[in-house]
C-alpha positions as CSV (number, residue, x, y, z in Angstrom):
1,M,-9.1,-8.8,16.6
2,K,-5.6,-6.9,17.5
3,L,-2.7,-7.2,15.1
4,K,-0.1,-9.2,16.3
5,Y,3.4,-8.8,14.8
6,S,5.7,-10.4,17.4
7,E,7.3,-13.0,16.0
8,K,10.5,-13.0,14.9
9,M,11.5,-12.4,11.0
10,S,12.8,-15.3,8.8
11,N,15.3,-14.2,6.0
12,S,13.2,-16.6,3.9
13,P,11.4,-15.2,0.6
14,P,7.7,-16.2,0.7
15,Q,6.0,-18.5,-1.1
16,T,4.5,-17.1,-4.4
17,E,2.8,-18.2,-7.3
18,G,3.0,-16.1,-10.6
19,S,5.1,-16.8,-13.5
20,S,6.0,-19.8,-12.5
21,G,2.6,-21.3,-11.0
22,S,-0.7,-20.6,-11.4
23,H,-2.8,-17.1,-10.3
24,S,-5.1,-16.3,-8.0
25,N,-8.1,-18.2,-8.5
26,S,-10.6,-15.6,-9.6
27,S,-10.3,-12.5,-11.5
28,S,-10.7,-8.9,-9.7
29,E,-11.1,-5.1,-10.2
30,V,-9.2,-3.0,-7.5
31,T,-9.9,0.5,-7.4
32,F,-7.5,3.3,-6.3
33,S,-8.9,6.6,-4.7
34,L,-6.7,9.9,-6.5
35,E,-5.7,10.3,-2.8
36,S,-4.5,6.3,-2.2
37,F,-3.0,6.7,-5.9
38,S,-1.4,9.7,-5.2
39,K,0.2,8.7,-1.7
40,I,1.4,5.7,-3.0
41,I,3.5,7.0,-5.7
42,L,4.7,10.1,-3.7
43,H,5.8,7.9,-1.0
44,V,7.9,6.3,-3.4
45,T,9.4,9.2,-4.9
46,K,9.9,10.7,-1.7
47,Y,12.7,8.4,-1.0
48,P,13.4,7.0,-4.4
49,Q,16.8,5.1,-2.7
50,N,14.8,3.4,-0.1
51,P,12.7,0.8,0.7
52,V,8.8,2.2,1.6
53,N,5.9,0.7,2.8
54,G,2.6,1.5,3.7
55,L,-1.5,0.8,4.0
56,L,-4.2,0.0,2.3
57,I,-7.7,1.2,3.7
58,R,-11.2,1.7,3.4
59,K,-14.0,3.1,4.9
60,K,-15.5,-0.4,6.9
61,K,-18.3,-1.9,5.7
62,G,-20.4,-4.5,7.6
63,G,-20.1,-8.4,7.3
64,S,-17.1,-10.2,5.9
65,S,-16.6,-12.3,2.6
66,G,-13.7,-14.4,4.0
67,D,-14.1,-17.1,1.0
68,G,-10.6,-15.0,-0.7
69,Q,-13.1,-14.6,-4.1
70,V,-13.1,-10.3,-3.5
71,R,-14.2,-9.0,-6.8
72,K,-14.3,-5.6,-6.5
73,L,-12.6,-2.9,-4.0
74,I,-12.3,0.4,-3.6
75,I,-9.3,1.7,-1.6
76,Q,-9.7,5.0,-0.4
77,D,-7.0,6.2,0.8
78,A,-2.8,5.0,1.7
79,I,-1.0,5.1,4.9
80,P,2.7,5.2,4.7
81,L,4.8,4.1,7.1
82,L,8.5,3.4,6.6
83,H,11.1,4.7,4.3
84,L,14.1,3.9,6.8
85,C,14.1,0.5,7.0
86,K,11.1,-2.0,6.4
87,Y,12.9,-5.0,8.1
88,T,13.1,-3.1,12.3
89,T,10.3,-5.3,13.2
90,P,9.6,-3.1,16.5
91,M,9.2,0.2,14.5
92,M,6.9,-2.1,11.8
93,E,4.7,-3.4,15.4
94,M,4.4,-0.1,16.8
95,A,2.9,1.5,12.9
96,L,0.7,-1.0,12.7
97,A,-0.6,-0.6,16.5
98,Q,-1.4,2.8,16.0
99,T,-2.6,2.4,12.6
100,E,-5.2,0.0,13.8
101,Q,-5.7,2.2,16.5
102,F,-6.8,4.7,13.8
103,C,-8.4,2.8,11.8
104,K,-10.9,2.0,14.6
105,G,-12.1,4.9,15.9
106,A,-12.0,6.6,12.3
107,G,-14.1,3.7,11.2
108,Y,-11.9,2.4,8.2
109,E,-10.9,-1.5,8.0
110,I,-7.4,-2.1,6.4
111,V,-7.7,-3.6,3.0
112,G,-4.0,-4.1,1.5
113,Y,-0.8,-3.2,2.0
114,Y,2.2,-1.6,-0.5
115,Q,5.7,-1.7,-0.7
116,A,8.6,-0.7,-3.1
117,N,11.7,-3.1,-3.2
118,E,15.0,-0.9,-2.9
119,S,16.6,-1.9,-6.3
120,L,15.2,-0.2,-9.4
121,K,15.0,-4.3,-11.0
122,D,13.4,-5.9,-7.8
123,N,9.5,-5.9,-8.3
124,S,8.6,-8.8,-6.5
125,P,7.5,-9.7,-2.7
126,D,10.1,-10.6,0.0
127,F,9.7,-12.5,3.0
128,V,8.7,-8.8,4.8
129,A,5.6,-8.3,2.3
130,G,5.4,-12.2,3.0
131,R,5.2,-11.5,6.9
132,I,3.0,-8.2,6.9
133,A,0.4,-9.9,4.8
134,D,0.7,-13.2,6.8
135,K,-0.5,-10.6,9.6
136,L,-3.1,-8.7,8.3
137,A,-4.7,-11.7,7.1
138,E,-5.4,-12.7,10.6
139,V,-7.9,-9.6,10.6
140,N,-9.1,-9.5,7.0
141,P,-8.3,-13.1,5.1
142,N,-8.9,-10.2,1.8
143,I,-5.5,-9.1,2.5
144,L,-4.1,-7.4,-0.8
145,V,-0.4,-7.1,-1.3
146,V,0.6,-4.2,-4.1
147,M,4.3,-4.4,-5.3
148,I,5.5,-1.0,-6.7
149,N,7.1,-1.7,-10.2
150,N,9.9,0.7,-9.7
151,E,11.2,0.7,-13.5
152,S,7.7,2.6,-14.8
153,L,8.1,5.4,-12.0
154,N,8.8,8.5,-13.8
155,S,7.4,12.1,-13.2
156,N,4.9,11.6,-16.0
157,L,3.4,8.0,-15.5
158,E,1.7,6.7,-17.9
159,C,0.8,3.9,-16.3
160,A,-0.5,2.7,-12.6
161,P,3.0,1.0,-11.9
162,F,1.4,-1.8,-9.5
163,N,1.7,-5.7,-9.7
164,I,-1.1,-7.1,-7.5
165,Y,-0.6,-10.0,-4.7
166,Q,-3.4,-11.6,-2.4
167,W,-2.0,-14.0,0.3
168,S,-3.8,-16.9,-0.1
169,D,-3.5,-20.1,1.6
170,G,-0.6,-19.1,3.0
171,K,1.7,-17.6,0.3
172,L,1.6,-14.5,-2.0
173,K,-0.3,-15.3,-5.0
174,T,-0.4,-12.8,-8.4
175,K,-3.9,-11.5,-9.5
176,D,-5.7,-11.4,-12.5
177,T,-6.7,-7.9,-11.7
178,K,-7.5,-5.1,-13.8
179,I,-6.5,-1.3,-11.9
180,V,-9.3,1.5,-12.0
181,L,-8.0,5.0,-10.7
182,Q,-10.2,7.6,-9.8
183,P,-11.6,10.0,-11.0
184,D,-10.4,8.5,-14.3
185,E,-7.2,7.1,-15.7
186,D,-6.2,10.4,-17.7
187,G,-7.3,12.7,-14.9
188,A,-5.4,10.2,-12.2
189,L,-2.4,9.9,-14.2
190,S,-1.5,13.5,-15.2
191,T,-2.5,14.5,-11.9
192,V,0.0,12.1,-9.9
193,S,2.3,13.5,-12.4
194,A,1.6,17.1,-11.5
195,L,2.0,16.5,-8.2
196,I,5.6,14.9,-8.4
197,Q,7.0,18.0,-10.6
198,A,5.6,20.6,-8.5
199,K,7.7,18.2,-5.6
200,V,4.3,17.4,-3.3
201,Y,5.9,14.5,-2.1
202,R,8.1,16.9,0.3
203,N,5.5,17.7,2.4
204,L,4.3,13.7,2.2
205,V,4.6,12.6,6.3
206,D,4.7,8.8,6.9
207,F,5.6,6.6,9.9
208,D,9.3,7.5,9.8
209,N,8.7,11.2,9.8
210,H,5.7,10.9,12.7
211,M,8.4,9.4,15.0
212,D,10.7,12.4,14.6
213,D,7.9,15.3,15.0
214,I,4.7,13.2,16.4
215,S,2.5,16.5,15.8
216,Q,3.0,15.1,12.0
217,N,-0.2,13.3,10.6
218,Y,0.9,10.6,8.8
219,W,-2.5,8.8,8.9
220,I,-4.5,11.4,7.2
221,N,-1.8,13.6,5.2
222,P,-3.6,16.7,5.6
223,T,-1.4,19.0,3.5
224,V,-1.3,16.5,1.2
225,N,-4.8,16.1,0.8
226,E,-5.4,19.9,0.2
227,M,-2.9,19.7,-2.2
228,I,-4.6,16.5,-4.1
229,E,-7.5,18.5,-4.7
230,Q,-6.0,21.9,-5.9
231,L,-4.7,20.4,-8.4
232,S,-7.3,18.0,-9.8
233,S,-10.0,20.9,-9.5
């Protein structure tokens, strides 16, 4: 099923359940590979004054669990999308279509969406996160939304600055989620901190950069992958 993102966005925030409502009714464990964790953080770090977003992928597996009760998920990579304006519907349509084609060809599936808001203190999903989650859920009903906690970002990370939601029954619900970092928490945090301090984020390519120079590979980010491997070895 092709991703569809043609409807006009509403300015209304998505329905959410969390601090003032019920949580999703199942606990879960989400594991971030070093590549996926690094690219999310580097994307946000590269554009600290901009809203940024991207997609989370894993190698496709047979079968589907459409009951919304996924308890363990390994996110193998992240694909950075926009930083100029996450509200630009045509650009998001194009990015989603290109990413879907890449995933089909490479044997991946989209399992999540990440977003960092522009304001330092705004860490909640907005109408953009809700609309994209709704569209992605047409393909994968267990889609996750990872919101970046901007206040926890710095060049010496102490934790994964993520708040995790799941799109369920037409709304975003916070999940009782254990976050696991590969190869281990201390190793991942120290590696990504080293990447930030080495300004590796300058080499990160997102979809906006790709549109300026289509020779730049935002799906894989091979240069960043090499630097991650060097600093983690």
